[in-house]
N, C-alpha and C positions, 0 to 999 in steps of 0.2 A: 326367150328368156330376157335378153337385153331390151327387146322391143317392149315387152310387158313392163319391165322396170322403168323405162323411159316414160311410161304413161301412168306413173304413180305420183301421188302427192309427196311421198317420201323423197323421190328423186328430185323433184322441183324444189322442195323445201330444203334439201341438202345444198343445192346450187345457191338458193337465196341466202341461206345461213352462211355459207362460205364467203360469198361476195360481200355480205353485210359485215362479216368479221374482218375482212380486208379493209373495208371503209372505216370500221371502228379502230383498226390499227393505225390508219392514217391520222385519225383524230387524236389518238394517243401520242403519236410522234409529234403532232403539232402542239397540242395543249399541255402535255406532260413533259415531253423531252425538249420542247422549244425549237423544233425543226419546222420553219415556216414554209408553207407550200408556194412554189412558183406557179406560173401560169400553166406549164406543162403538167405539173402535179394535179392542178385543179381539173384540167381536161381529162387526165387519167381517172380522177375520181368520178367525173361525169360518165366515163365509159363503164366504170364499175356500177354506177347507178343504173345504167342501161341493162347490165347483166342482172341486177337485182329486180328491175321492173319486168324483164323477160321471165325471171324465175317466179315472180308473183303471178304473172299472167298464166304461166304453165301450171302453177299450183292451183289456181282458181278453177281451171277446167282441164285436168290432165287427160281426160278421155275424149274430149272434143277435138276431132282431127284438125279443124280449121284453126281453132285457138292455139292448140298445141303446135301446129306448124308455124304460126306467127311467132309464138314464144321461142321456138328453136331458131327461126330466122333472126329474131331480135337478139338472141343470145350470141349467135355467130357474128352478127354485124357489130355489136358492141365490143365483143372480145377482139375481133380483128382490128377495129378502130383503136382500141386500147393498146394493142401490140404496136401499131405504127406510131402512136403518140409516144409510147415508152422508148421506141427505137430512136425517134427524133430527139427525145430528151437525153438519151445516152450520147448522141452526137454533140449536144451542147456541153456535156460534161467532159467528153474525151477530147474535144477540139475547141476549147474556149478561146475566143478572140473578140475584139471589138466589132468585128464584121459578122460574127456568128452568134447572135444573141436572140433570146426569145423576148417577146413583148412583156411589159410590166403589167398589162391590163388584160383581163379575160375578154374575149371577143365572142360571146355567145350571141346567137340571133335574138332579135328583140322579142320574139314570141317565146323564148326560152332563156330569159335573163337570170340564170341560176346564181350568178355572182351578186345580183341585186336582191333576189328573192330569199336566198339562203347564204348570206355572207360568211357565217361561221364555218361553212363547209367548202364554199366555192370562191372565196375572195383570195386572190393571190397576193402574197406579201414577200415571197422569197426570191432567190436568184437561181435560174435554171442551171448555171454552171457549178453551183455549190454541190460538192460530193463529200460533205463532211461525215455522213453516215455510211458505213459499210459493214457488211457481215459476210464472213468467209471470202473476203476480197471483192465482193460485188456491191455496187451502189444500189440504192433503192430503185431507180428506174431499170437497172439491169435485172433485178429480181422481178420487177413488174413485167418486163419483156417475157421472162420465162413463165410467169403466172398467166399472162394473157395468151401466150402461145399454147399453154396447156388447156386453158378454157376454150380457145378456138378449136384445138384438135378434138376435144371432147364434144363440142357442139357439132362439128363436122362428122365425127364418128356416129353420133346418134342420128344425124340426118341420113347418113348412109344406111344405118340399121333400119330406119323408117322406109327408105326407098326399097331396100331388099325385101322387107316384109310386105309392102304393098304389091310388089311384083309377084311374090309368092302367092298372094291371095287372089291375084287376077287370073 
């Protein structure tokens, strides 16, 4: 049942919609609430974009084993990267010092210059140590650590479901 669900457009659409909603929330915080993104925020947005791309890829060919496997691997890789970025960002917030600061400039590779191609989404203007926004006692990167951990766990779970199903069929 879970295997069949993971191979539906609905499942991949749900992932894509969820990650897109999180990115839309980031834009709301930036452009409506005036919380400017730091470089770590921008990198976490890029990780969310990776989850979105994986979701779209899975949605395009949910029954194709190769494409679906690539989408699952991309989802897991982007979510794990997002978790580590959020964890590093939390470190900047919990241990602010002149010796523990993030860069003021995004350092995307030249072949993926997101900050130049799409500055409204990926240009950093904030401070990594700023924790002015909290909800239920947690800062935004702390929430993102939990979100990326959940996304990573779900991707790993569906990969395990796939492996178990393939072994059953063999």
